[in-house]
N, C-alpha and C positions, 0 to 999 in steps of 0.2 A: 757616684755611688748609686746603685740601683736598689729598688725596693724588694721586698720579700715575695715569694710565690708559694701558694698553698694549693695542692691538688687534692680533690676529694674523689676517691676511687670507690665505685661500687664493687662488691664481691662478685666472684664468678657464679655461674649457674648451678643450681641444685635441682634434684629431682622434683622437689616441691615447686620450684619456679616453673618448671616445664609443664606442670599440670594446673598451675594457678592456685595452689594450696597456700593459705595464709601461714606464714612462718613465725612472725613476731619474734619472741625470745626463744623459740624452739632451737635446739642446737643441731641443726641439719647440716650435713657435710656437703661439699661440692660433689657434683656428679662428674662423669668422664668429660663432658663438654666443658664444665666449669674449670676442671683441672687444665684442660687445653687452653682455655681463655686466659687463665692466670699465667700459664707458662709463656704465652705469646706476648702478653702486655709487659711482663716484668723486665725483659731486656731493653725494651724501648724506654720505659720510665727510668731505668737505671742510667741511661745515657744522659738524663737530666741532672745527674750527680746530686741526688737528694742528700740533705744533711741529716734528716731524721725521718723516722716512720712511726706512725701511730695506727692502732687497729682496735676495732670493736673486739671484745673478748669472745664473741660467738664463733663457733667452729668455721662457718663458711667464710667469715672475714679473716680469721686467723690463718686458715689454709691458703687463702689468696695472698695474704701478706707474706707467708712463708716463702713464696716464689720471689717476692721483692727482696726479702732478707738475703736469700742466696745470691741474687743478682747484684746486690749493692754491698754486701758485707756488713750491713747494719743490723742491729737488733731493735725490733719494734717495741714500743711501749703499749701494753694493752690497757684499754680504758672502757669500762662498762657503760660510761655515759654516751659512747658512740654506738650503742645498740640500736636496732630497729625499734619501731613502735611496739609496745606490748599490746597485742591485739586481744588479750583476755580470752574470753570464751570462744572467740572466733578462731583461735589457733588450731591449725590442722584442717580447717574447713576449706573446701573449694567454694567458688563463687555461688554455685548452685545450692550448696548446703547452707551457706551464709544467708542467702535469700529465703530459704525455707525456714531457717531457725529464727532469723531476726529481720523480717521483711521491711520494717520501717527504717532500721539502721542501714539495711542494704541500699535502700533508695537514696538515703543521705550520702552514703559512701560513693555510689555511682554518680551523684551530682557534685562530688568534690567538696562536700560540706564537712565541717569539723564535728558534726553531731552524729558520730558513728559509734557512740558509746554502747558497749555491751559489757556485761559483768567482767571486771578486772582489766579493762582496756585503758590506755592512755589517750589523752587528747593532744592536739597540736601545741597548746601552751605548755603542757608538761614536758613534751619532748624538747621544745625550744629552750626550756629552763636548764636542761642538762647538756644539750648539744652546743648551745652558744658558748658557755664557758670552756667546754672541752676544746672547741675549735679555736677560740680566742687564745687560750693558753698555748696551744700548739703553734699558732702563728707568732705569738710574742716571744717564744723561746728561740726563734730563728734569728740569726744575725742578718744585717742588710745584705741583700743579694742572694741569700740562701733559699733553697727550695725544700719544702716538707710535703710528705704524702700521708694522707689519712685514708685508711680503708674502712668503709662503713657500709650503710645499707640504703636502698633506694628511697624510701619515704622519709626517713630521718635525715638523709643527705639534703633533700629539698628544703626541709625545715631549717636546717643549719645554714644552708646557703642563703636563704632569704633573710634570716636573722643577721648574718654577717654583713650583708649588703644594705641592711636597713630597709628592705622592701617589705610591704605588707604580706602576710601569709595568704591573703586572698589571691595573690598572683600565682600561687602554686598551680592553680588550674590552667594557667596559660603556658606552663612549662611541661613538655612531654616527660615521661619517666626516663630516668637514666638507665641505659641498658646494662646488663651484666658485664663487668670488667670494662666499662666506659668510665670516663672521669670528667670532672669540672675543674677548670683552672681559674684561680683567683690571683690577681697580682696587685701590688702596690705601685702606683706611679712614681713614688719617691719614698724613701724611708720614713715611716711614721704616718704616711698619707693614707687616705681611705682606700678600700679595696675596689677593684673593678673586675667584672666578669670578662675574662679573656677567652674562654672556650667552654662550650657546654655539650655534654654527651659526646666527648671525643673518644675515639677508639682506634686501635691499630687496624689499618685497612688491609686489603688483600695484597697490596704492593709492600714488600719488605721495607720497613722504616716509614711507610706512609701513615698519615693520621687523617681520619675522617671526622668531620663535625656533622652531627645529624640534628 
């Protein structure tokens, strides 16, 4: 009997991604590239025969997940706990605008620190408090040997990943960001055993059916 497998998929690209504008909880939709990314990844992940899908309720994640729903025949469960960081007053700002408006917080953000608080924003601990139970519940709902796919967001994905693995959040700086429509694979070595990181920043490569780890 094999253990369970959980894939954490980042949503496809948005116009805000392309220019580095902070999205947070803004309901930004996929752009044309993001739609193409989601259309490309869905058939490959469908071949893994997932038993269940979960998604953040924000538009960019829902639209990405819709391609998976069509490819798998499954209906995703929407979960607001899987949202991106709430970036508060920084929402909608480019990096240059962030630096001008909040220079001290900008320096902390560039250094990878958790002290990037601006009015209305969440910190790492707050995101971990909602991401960890959402991901744990998703995993625990799977039967031995089943695969589940969670569609979420880049920064919150990292927080959830580190929490599930029991790694300190300080290690986030050692992990590159997950690309749009790339995913992380977590597997159990045996039913009920701890999770292991089996793949990071995996994406569909230029060769049909090929997967690239970056």
